C-alpha positions in Angstrom: 50.5 151.1 112.1 52.4 148.1 113.5 54.0 150.2 116.3 50.6 150.6 117.9 50.1 146.8 118.3 51.7 144.4 120.8 54.4 142.0 119.5 53.9 138.3 119.9 57.0 136.1 120.1 57.3 132.6 118.6 59.5 129.8 119.9 59.8 126.2 118.8 59.8 123.2 121.2 59.8 119.4 121.0 58.1 119.0 124.3 55.2 121.2 125.6 55.5 119.9 129.2 59.2 120.8 129.4 58.6 124.1 127.8 55.8 125.0 130.1 57.8 124.0 133.2 60.6 126.2 132.1 58.7 129.3 130.9 56.2 129.2 133.8 58.3 127.7 136.6 61.7 129.2 135.9 60.9 132.5 134.1 57.6 133.3 135.8 55.4 133.5 132.6 51.7 132.9 133.0 50.0 130.0 131.2 47.3 131.1 128.9 46.3 128.0 126.9 47.4 124.9 125.2 45.7 124.7 121.8 46.1 122.3 118.9 48.5 124.9 117.4 50.6 126.2 120.3 51.3 126.5 124.0 50.5 130.2 124.8 52.3 131.9 127.6 52.1 135.5 128.8 55.1 137.5 129.9 53.8 140.8 131.2 51.8 142.3 128.4 53.5 140.1 125.8 52.5 136.7 124.4 54.8 134.0 123.5 53.5 131.2 121.3 55.5 128.0 121.8 54.9 125.8 118.8 55.7 122.1 118.8 57.9 120.8 116.0 59.4 117.3 116.3 62.5 117.8 114.2 63.7 121.4 114.6 67.3 122.4 115.2 67.6 125.5 117.5 69.3 128.6 116.1 72.7 129.4 117.5 71.6 133.0 117.9 69.1 134.7 120.2 65.5 134.1 119.5 63.9 136.1 122.3 65.4 138.8 124.5 64.3 141.2 127.2 65.6 144.7 127.8 65.9 145.1 131.6 67.0 147.8 134.0 69.7 145.8 135.8 71.2 142.7 134.0 73.2 141.7 137.1 70.0 141.6 139.2 68.1 139.6 136.6 71.0 137.1 136.1 71.0 136.6 139.9 67.3 136.0 139.9 67.6 133.5 137.0 70.4 131.6 138.7 68.4 131.5 141.9 65.6 129.8 139.9 68.0 127.2 138.5 68.7 128.9 135.1 72.3 128.9 134.1 73.7 131.6 131.9 75.9 130.7 128.9 79.6 131.2 129.5 80.9 132.1 126.0 84.7 132.1 125.7 84.7 135.8 124.5 82.8 137.0 127.6 85.2 138.3 130.3 82.7 137.7 133.2 83.2 134.0 133.5 81.2 133.7 136.7 77.9 135.3 135.6 78.3 135.2 131.8 77.5 138.9 131.4 79.1 140.5 128.4 79.8 144.3 128.5 79.9 145.7 125.0 82.5 148.4 124.0 79.7 151.0 124.3 78.9 149.8 127.8 75.7 147.8 127.2 75.4 144.5 129.0 74.0 141.2 127.8 73.6 137.7 129.2 72.4 134.6 127.4 70.7 131.5 128.6 68.9 128.6 127.0 65.5 126.9 127.3 65.2 123.1 127.5 65.1 122.9 123.7 68.4 124.9 123.3 66.7 128.1 122.1 69.0 131.0 123.0 67.3 133.7 125.1 68.9 136.9 126.4 68.6 139.8 128.8 70.2 143.1 128.1 70.8 146.5 129.7 71.3 149.4 127.5 73.0 152.7 128.4 
């Protein structure tokens, strides 16, 4: 039943203006609405509801991720738009921050203005 529906992502923010500038200006999402309950953005066919919460602490793990065909190309696109990838000490690619798993999958992480961890991944 649930597999027939579209998934909606939820992210927390302290600042709607900064969140909108990032998700719309840097990631290319489309603004849908700002309601009393959430900033609503569209990413392709997916919705992301960005909810304002004054005193939240961002998780240290990924909260939203995208499966892409070419992580290297997407990382290049992100960097070109001013988004820096995280350079974790255990990732061998210190320049781009792309981790290659033992199975050959590739993942890169980056953060939004609130410190929420986002990722792009390419699976074999």
